[in-house]
C-alpha positions as CSV (number, residue, x, y, z in Angstrom):
1,X,7.5,1.8,14.2
2,X,11.2,2.2,12.3
3,X,12.4,0.0,9.6
4,X,14.5,-2.7,11.8
5,X,14.5,-6.2,11.1
6,X,12.0,-8.5,13.4
7,X,13.6,-12.3,13.9
8,X,11.0,-15.0,13.3
9,X,12.4,-18.3,14.2
10,X,15.5,-17.2,13.2
11,X,14.5,-15.6,9.8
12,X,14.8,-11.9,9.7
13,X,11.9,-10.1,8.1
14,X,12.0,-6.4,7.1
15,X,8.8,-4.3,8.4
16,X,8.7,-2.9,4.8
17,X,7.4,-6.3,4.2
18,X,4.4,-5.6,6.3
19,X,3.8,-1.9,4.4
20,X,3.8,-3.8,1.2
21,X,0.9,-5.7,2.3
22,X,-0.9,-3.0,4.4
23,X,-0.6,-0.9,1.1
24,X,-2.2,-3.8,-0.9
25,X,-5.1,-4.0,1.4
26,X,-5.6,-0.2,1.4
27,X,-5.6,0.1,-2.4
28,X,-8.2,-2.4,-2.5
29,X,-10.5,-0.4,-0.2
30,X,-10.1,2.4,-2.3
31,X,-10.5,0.5,-5.5
32,X,-13.9,-0.7,-4.1
33,X,-14.9,2.7,-3.1
34,X,-13.9,4.3,-6.4
35,X,-16.0,1.7,-7.9
36,X,-19.1,1.9,-5.9
37,X,-19.1,5.7,-6.0
38,X,-19.1,5.8,-9.4
39,X,-15.5,7.8,-10.0
40,X,-14.1,4.6,-11.9
41,X,-15.8,6.2,-15.0
42,X,-13.4,8.7,-15.2
43,X,-10.6,6.4,-15.1
44,X,-8.6,6.2,-18.5
45,X,-6.4,3.1,-17.7
46,X,-7.5,0.9,-14.8
47,X,-4.4,-0.8,-14.8
48,X,-2.1,2.3,-14.6
49,X,-4.2,4.1,-11.9
50,X,-4.0,0.7,-9.8
51,X,-0.4,0.9,-10.2
52,X,-0.1,4.4,-9.4
53,X,-2.5,4.2,-6.6
54,X,-0.7,1.6,-5.0
55,X,2.8,3.2,-5.3
56,X,1.2,6.6,-3.5
57,X,-0.3,4.5,-0.7
58,X,2.8,2.6,-0.2
59,X,4.6,6.2,-0.4
60,X,2.2,7.5,2.1
61,X,2.3,4.5,4.6
62,X,6.3,4.4,4.2
63,X,6.4,8.0,5.3
64,X,4.1,7.9,8.1
65,X,5.4,4.5,9.9
66,X,8.9,4.7,8.8
67,X,11.7,6.1,10.8
68,X,11.9,9.6,11.9
């Protein structure tokens, strides 16, 4: 996919915006899975875990979909 801007009506949009939204959705799904499976009871600080999980997911998405 690469990190080239897209022109939408004369406005340049970074594909990183799409990565951010995709990471947010994937993180939400992972959080639901953690809660449903009962692994949430092992989480010491939920907000810190959510932030770290989001950063990890965003990093993986950027590395996989980013420029080669």
